[in-house]
C-alpha positions in Angstrom: -18.2 12.6 3.9 -20.8 10.0 5.1 -21.7 6.9 2.7 -25.0 5.2 3.5 -24.9 1.6 2.2 -27.8 -0.5 1.8 -28.0 -4.4 1.6 -27.0 -5.0 -2.1 -25.8 -7.9 -4.2 -22.5 -7.0 -6.0 -21.1 -8.2 -9.2 -20.5 -7.6 -12.6 -17.5 -6.3 -14.4 -14.8 -3.6 -13.6 -11.3 -2.3 -14.4 -8.6 -2.6 -11.3 -7.9 0.4 -9.9 -4.2 1.6 -10.6 -1.6 0.7 -7.9 -0.4 3.2 -6.1 2.7 1.6 -4.7 3.7 1.1 -8.5 2.9 4.5 -9.5 4.9 6.1 -6.6 7.8 3.9 -7.3 7.9 4.8 -11.2 7.8 8.7 -10.3 10.9 8.5 -7.9 12.3 6.6 -10.5 12.2 9.7 -12.7 15.1 10.8 -10.6 17.3 8.1 -12.6 15.8 8.9 -16.1 12.9 10.5 -17.9 9.9 8.5 -17.6 6.4 8.7 -19.5 3.4 7.1 -17.0 0.6 6.1 -18.6 -2.3 5.6 -16.5 -1.3 7.6 -13.6 -3.8 7.3 -10.3 -4.1 10.7 -9.2 -4.8 9.8 -5.6 -3.6 11.7 -2.5 -0.5 9.7 -2.1 0.5 9.7 -5.8 0.2 13.8 -5.8 2.3 13.6 -2.5 4.9 11.9 -4.7 4.8 14.4 -7.6 5.3 17.0 -5.0 8.2 15.3 -3.5 10.1 14.9 -7.0 9.4 18.2 -8.1 11.3 19.4 -4.6 14.1 17.5 -6.1 14.2 19.2 -9.5 11.7 16.9 -11.7 10.0 18.6 -14.4 6.4 17.3 -14.8 4.8 18.0 -18.1 1.5 16.1 -18.7 2.8 12.1 -18.4 6.5 13.0 -19.0 8.7 13.1 -15.6 12.5 14.3 -16.1 15.1 15.6 -13.6 16.9 17.7 -16.3 19.9 19.1 -14.4 19.9 16.0 -12.5 18.0 15.3 -8.8 18.7 18.4 -6.1 17.0 20.1 -3.6 14.9 23.0 -5.1 12.6 23.3 -2.2 13.1 23.9 1.4 10.1 22.4 2.3 7.8 19.3 1.4 4.4 18.4 2.5 3.8 14.8 1.9 0.2 14.6 3.1 -0.6 11.1 4.7 1.8 9.3 2.4 4.2 7.0 4.2 5.3 5.4 1.3 6.5 9.0 -0.1 7.8 9.8 3.1 10.1 7.1 3.5 11.6 6.8 0.0 12.1 10.2 0.1 14.4 10.4 3.2 16.7 7.7 2.0 17.4 9.5 -1.4 17.8 13.1 0.5 20.4 11.5 2.6 22.4 10.3 -0.8 21.9 13.3 -2.9 22.8 15.6 0.3 21.4 19.2 1.3 18.8 19.9 3.9 15.1 20.4 3.8 11.9 20.3 6.1 9.4 17.9 5.4 5.8 17.9 7.4 2.8 15.6 6.7 -1.0 15.1 8.3 -1.9 14.0 11.3 -1.9 10.4 10.0 1.5 10.3 9.2 2.7 12.8 12.1 2.2 9.5 14.5 4.0 6.8 12.4 7.5 5.7 13.6 10.7 6.9 11.8 13.3 5.1 14.2 14.5 2.7 11.9 16.1 5.5 9.5 17.1 7.6 12.2 19.1 4.9 13.8 20.7 4.1 10.3 22.1 7.2 9.5 23.5 8.1 13.1 27.0 9.2 12.9 27.0 8.8 8.8 27.1 12.4 8.3 23.4 13.0 8.2 21.2 14.3 10.7 17.2 13.9 11.2 16.0 16.1 13.9 13.4 14.0 15.0 11.6 10.2 14.7 8.5 12.2 14.0 7.3 14.5 11.8 7.5 17.6 11.2 11.4 17.1 10.8 14.5 18.4 9.0 16.9 16.3 7.3 20.7 17.9 6.7 23.7 16.3 5.4 25.0 13.8 3.1 25.3 10.0 3.8 29.3 9.4 3.7 29.5 6.3 1.7 27.8 3.6 -0.9 26.2 1.6 1.8 23.7 1.5 4.9 22.3 -1.2 7.3 18.7 -0.7 8.6 16.4 -2.4 10.6 14.0 -4.1 8.0 11.2 -4.7 10.8 9.8 -1.4 10.5 9.3 -0.7 7.0 10.7 -2.2 3.8 9.9 1.3 2.2 13.3 2.7 3.4 15.2 -0.5 1.7 13.3 0.7 -1.7 14.3 4.3 -1.2 18.0 3.3 -0.7 17.7 1.0 -4.0 16.9 3.8 -6.0 19.1 6.5 -3.9 22.4 4.3 -4.9 21.4 3.9 -8.3 21.8 7.5 -8.7 25.5 7.2 -7.3 25.7 4.3 -9.8 26.2 1.3 -7.2 25.6 0.8 -3.6 24.6 -2.1 -0.9 22.0 -2.4 1.5 22.6 -4.4 4.5 19.2 -5.5 6.5 19.2 -6.8 10.0 16.1 -9.2 10.1 13.5 -9.8 10.2 12.4 -8.0 7.1 8.7 -6.9 6.8 6.9 -6.5 3.4 9.2 -8.5 1.0 7.2 -8.0 -1.6 7.6 -4.6 -2.2 11.1 -4.9 -2.4 11.0 -7.2 -5.1 8.3 -4.9 -6.7 11.0 -2.2 -6.6 13.8 -4.2 -8.4 11.1 -5.4 -11.1 10.6 -1.6 -11.6 14.4 -0.4 -11.6 15.3 -2.8 -14.2 13.6 -0.8 -16.9 15.5 2.2 -15.9 18.9 0.2 -16.1 19.4 -0.5 -12.4 19.9 -3.9 -11.5 19.5 -5.4 -8.1 21.3 -8.7 -6.4 18.9 -9.5 -3.2 20.3 -12.1 -0.8 19.3 -12.9 2.5 20.0 -9.8 4.5 21.8 -7.7 1.8 20.9 -6.2 -1.6 23.4 -4.9 -3.9 22.0 -2.1 -6.5 24.2 -1.1 -9.6 23.5 1.4 -12.7 24.0 -0.5 -15.9 22.9 1.3 -18.6 20.5 4.9 -18.3 17.9 4.6 -20.9 17.1 8.1 -22.8 13.2 7.4 -21.9 11.4 4.9 -20.2 7.6 4.6 -21.1 5.7 2.6 -18.4 2.0 1.8 -17.4 0.9 1.6 -13.9 -0.3 -1.3 -13.0 -3.5 -2.7 -11.5 -3.6 -3.2 -8.0 -4.9 -6.6 -6.6 -5.6 -5.5 -2.8 -7.4 -2.5 -3.9 -9.4 -4.5 -6.2 -9.9 -7.1 -3.6 -12.6 -5.1 -2.1 -14.9 -5.3 -5.0 -14.5 -8.9 -4.9 -14.8 -9.5 -1.5 -18.3 -7.3 -1.8 -19.4 -9.9 -4.4 -18.5 -12.9 -2.1 -20.1 -11.9 0.7 -23.4 -10.8 -1.1 -23.6 -13.8 -3.6 -22.6 -12.2 -6.5 -19.9 -13.0 -9.2 -17.3 -10.5 -10.5 -14.6 -9.5 -13.5 -12.0 -7.3 -12.2 -9.7 -6.9 -15.4 -6.3 -5.2 -16.2 -4.6 -7.0 -13.6 -0.6 -7.9 -13.8 0.3 -11.6 -14.3 0.5 -13.0 -10.2 4.3 -12.9 -9.6 6.2 -15.8 -7.9 6.5 -14.6 -4.4 3.9 -14.0 -1.7 2.4 -10.4 -2.5 -0.6 -8.7 -2.9 -1.7 -11.0 -5.8 -2.2 -14.0 -3.3 -5.4 -12.7 -2.4 -6.7 -14.6 -5.2 -5.4 -17.7 -3.8 -6.5 -16.7 -0.3 -9.9 -16.2 -1.1 -10.0 -19.7 -3.4 -8.4 -21.6 0.0 -11.6 -19.7 2.0 -14.1 -21.5 -0.5 -14.7 -18.6 -2.9 -14.3 -19.6 -6.9 -11.3 -17.6 -7.5 -8.7 -17.3 -10.6 -7.0 -15.2 -12.7 -6.7 -15.7 -16.2 -5.4 -13.5 -19.1 -5.2 -10.1 -17.3 -8.6 -11.0 -14.9 -9.6 -11.7 -11.8 -12.9 -13.9 -11.9 -14.4 -15.0 -8.6 -17.7 -16.0 -7.4 -19.7 -16.7 -4.2 -19.1 -20.0 -2.6 -22.0 -21.8 -0.4 -20.2 -21.3 2.6 -16.5 -19.8 3.8 -13.8 -21.7 5.6 -11.6 -20.3 8.2 -7.8 -20.1 7.7 -4.2 -19.8 9.4 -2.2 -17.1 7.3 0.9 -15.2 7.4 0.5 -11.8 5.9 4.1 -10.5 7.0 5.1 -9.7 3.6 1.8 -8.3 2.4 0.7 -6.7 5.4 -2.3 -4.7 3.5 -4.0 -8.0 2.9 -5.3 -7.7 6.4 -8.4 -5.6 6.0 -9.0 -7.8 2.7 -9.0 -11.0 4.5 -11.3 -9.8 7.4 -14.6 -9.5 5.6 -14.3 -13.0 4.5 -13.4 -14.3 7.9 -16.3 -12.5 9.5 -18.8 -14.9 7.9 -16.4 -18.0 7.6 -16.9 -21.3 9.6 -14.6 -21.5 12.4 -11.7 -19.1 14.0 -9.3 -17.3 11.3 -5.9 -16.7 12.7 -3.6 -14.1 10.7 -0.1 -14.0 11.9 2.6 -11.4 10.8 0.2 -8.5 11.6 2.6 -6.6 14.0 3.0 -4.0 11.1 -0.3 -3.3 11.2 -0.3 -0.8 14.3 1.9 1.7 12.4 -0.3 2.2 9.3 -2.9 5.2 8.9 -4.5 4.1 11.7 -3.7 1.0 14.7 -5.0 -1.5 12.3 -5.2 -4.3 14.6 -7.6 -2.1 17.1 -9.7 -0.5 14.3 -10.3 -3.9 12.3 -11.2 -5.4 15.7 -13.5 -2.4 16.6 -15.2 -2.3 13.2 -15.7 -6.3 13.1 -17.4 -5.6 16.5 -19.6 -2.8 15.4 -21.0 -5.5 12.9 -21.3 -8.3 15.9 -18.3 -10.2 15.2 -15.8 -11.4 17.8 -12.3 -10.5 17.2 -9.1 -10.4 19.4 -5.7 -10.0 19.1 -3.5 -12.7 21.1 0.2 -13.6 21.1 0.9 -12.1 17.5 -1.9 -12.8 15.6 -5.4 -11.5 15.0 -8.2 -13.6 15.8 -11.4 -13.6 14.0 -14.7 -16.0 15.2 -16.6 -16.2 11.9 -20.3 -16.2 12.1 -23.5 -16.6 10.3 -24.1 -13.8 7.7 -27.4 -13.8 8.7 -26.1 -12.6 12.3 -24.2 -9.7 10.8 -25.9 -6.4 12.2 -26.0 -2.9 10.9 -23.0 -0.5 11.9 -22.1 3.0 12.0 -18.2 3.0 11.3 -15.8 6.1 11.4 -12.5 5.1 9.5 -10.3 6.9 11.3 -8.7 8.1 8.4 -7.6 4.8 7.4 -8.9 4.1 3.8 -8.6 0.4 4.0 -10.8 0.3 6.8 -13.3 2.3 5.2 -13.4 -0.3 2.4 -13.1 -3.3 4.7 -16.5 -1.9 6.2 -18.0 -1.3 3.2 -18.0 -4.8 2.4 -19.5 -5.9 5.5 -22.2 -3.2 5.1 -23.4 -4.4 1.7 -24.5 -7.3 3.8 -25.8 -6.0 6.8 -26.5 -2.2 6.3 -24.3 0.6 7.8 -22.8 3.8 7.4 -19.1 4.9 7.1 -18.4 8.5 8.0 -15.5 10.3 7.0 -15.4 8.2 4.0 -13.4 10.9 2.1 -10.4 8.7 3.3 -10.3 6.3 0.3 -9.1 9.3 -1.7 -5.7 8.3 -0.1 -5.3 5.2 -2.5 -8.6 5.5 -4.7 -10.5 8.3 -5.2 -13.1 6.3 -7.4 -14.0 3.8 -5.1 -17.3 4.7 -3.9 -18.6 5.5 -7.5 -17.0 1.9 -8.6 -18.8 0.3 -5.9 -22.0 1.7 -7.2 -21.3 0.7 -10.5 -21.1 -3.2 -9.6 -24.4 -3.2 -7.6 -23.7 -1.5 -4.4 -26.7 0.5 -2.9 -25.2 4.0 -2.1 -26.0 7.5 -0.8 -23.2 10.0 -0.4 -23.7 12.7 1.5 -20.9 15.4 1.6 
């Protein structure tokens, strides 16, 4: 699919896309107690997580998910598509419930490392046949604890939080640094509704199943990182926008922190009563920001940095190399295509802002990376451009291109 994007002024009112991170954690939590999930977004990653829990004995009937006979492996093979979240939560659960299963995914997921989990379960009663997909997981963890590196992915930690809740209790020891900590807090918050409570210390997490509810009813929250591409589109094109049905920002650095980041760059950006209101500023300022706790914000910050006065430095970007693409490389190449200087230096991404009138039209191949496609669309709304392989947004937000049209984007879609 190609999307041709013309210069547009974007603005209006739009409901926030649903969070795949939240949805996937709810789906895996159905292994603990039955759950009815409202507003489930059927993106590719969410569908992959549904396949995964079905392979572990969960029956899905409409919005209801239930493991009637307890979690156990009922399928010999699981295909998880491009969903790293699904894969990295699934493997810990399999190691705890025990058994043997073959797992594979698409080409974007086959390139992503699994070294941390392979190291963690070595000599613990479980074998993983390879540190890359495809692979076989076989065996059962020999105790209710695990020690794992926190630098590769927090998703393993979320997986063990769910897995040890299944056993009743467990301890997770984390070798620092810990990347993407905001998603550990998200998992903690979700598990409370399933009767499982977590104590998070500096490098240790203890979980305990206190009570098992008969049925949990939850609505999937709106997603700040996905919403940010609509907001950024308004900010770079001189518009104003309201994104509604978003959760109250939490008290730690996470995807919701993009509200304050945009404000610090010179936009009007404020959360009021479940809505994010934003309006373009007269000019934008370069910033220094660390995104290690919420690395998905990298592509959200980049379009504003591209037209800000000065040089923006984004630290905590190392994990961007093992996303759907090497996002450090694809961000730099995308910006250069639009005429913006960007480079990677000594642990940070540096973006030299330029006048928005100097952006040039570009043709972008997103490399199978949904956030790169969305990021490119923001700059294309200012300069004009084409996004190739644009169907990659289906991974997280299948409605993205139609939503962009709804708020004024001049788009032509060619299948």
